[in-house]
LUMLO-642680 format. One record per residue (C-alpha): residue in one letter; x, y, z. Coordinates in steps of 0.5 Angstrom, whole numbers, padded with zeros to 4 digits, always signed. Each point is the difference from the previous one (the first is absolute). Layout:
N
aXYZ/...
//
This chain:
73
x-0007-0128-0320/x-0007+0003+0003/x-0005-0006-0001/x-0005+0004-0002/x+0004+0004-0006/x+0002-0006-0004/x+0006+0000-0005/x-0001+0007-0002/x+0005-0001-0006/x-0003-0007-0002/x-0006+0003-0003/x+0004+0006-0003/x+0005-0004-0004/x-0006-0005-0002/x-0004+0005-0003/x+0006+0004-0003/x+0002-0006-0004/x-0008-0001-0001/x+0000-0007+0003/x-0006-0003+0003/x+0000-0004+0006/x-0002-0006-0003/x+0006+0000-0005/x+0005+0002+0006/x-0003-0006+0004/x+0000-0005-0006/x+0008+0002-0001/x+0002-0001+0007/x-0004-0006+0001/x-0004+0003+0006/x-0008+0002+0001/x-0003+0006-0003/x-0003+0001+0007/x+0007-0001+0003/x+0002+0006-0004/x-0006+0004+0002/x+0001-0001+0007/x+0008+0002-0001/x-0003+0007-0003/x-0005+0001+0005/x+0004-0002+0006/x-0005-0006+0002/x+0006-0004+0000/x+0008+0001+0000/x+0004-0003-0005/x+0006-0004+0003/x+0008+0002-0002/x+0000-0005-0005/x-0006+0003-0003/x+0002+0007+0000/x+0007-0002-0003/x-0004-0004-0006/x-0005+0006-0001/x+0006+0005+0000/x+0004-0004-0005/x-0007-0001-0004/x-0001+0007-0001/x+0007+0002+0000/x+0000+0005+0006/x+0002+0000+0007/x-0003-0003+0006/x+0000+0007+0003/x-0004+0002-0006/x-0005-0005+0001/x-0002+0001+0007/x+0001+0008+0000/x-0002+0002-0007/x+0007+0004-0001/x+0007-0002+0000/x+0004+0000+0006/x+0003+0007+0002/x+0006+0002+0004/x-0001+0005+0006/
//
């Protein structure tokens, strides 16, 4: 993951579901700042947090990272 781009799909799916950063952060017991950092590339979540976010939003980790589902070439 490119540190500067952040988790592209995280912001996309959060906005699509009309969830605020605060709601997601409270639901997952993390700080709103941490979630913002993940979205903006200031911090990278560990694998466990990626799995939690994936389950929470019901999307793949690939979607969270790239903003699209995995495509075979």
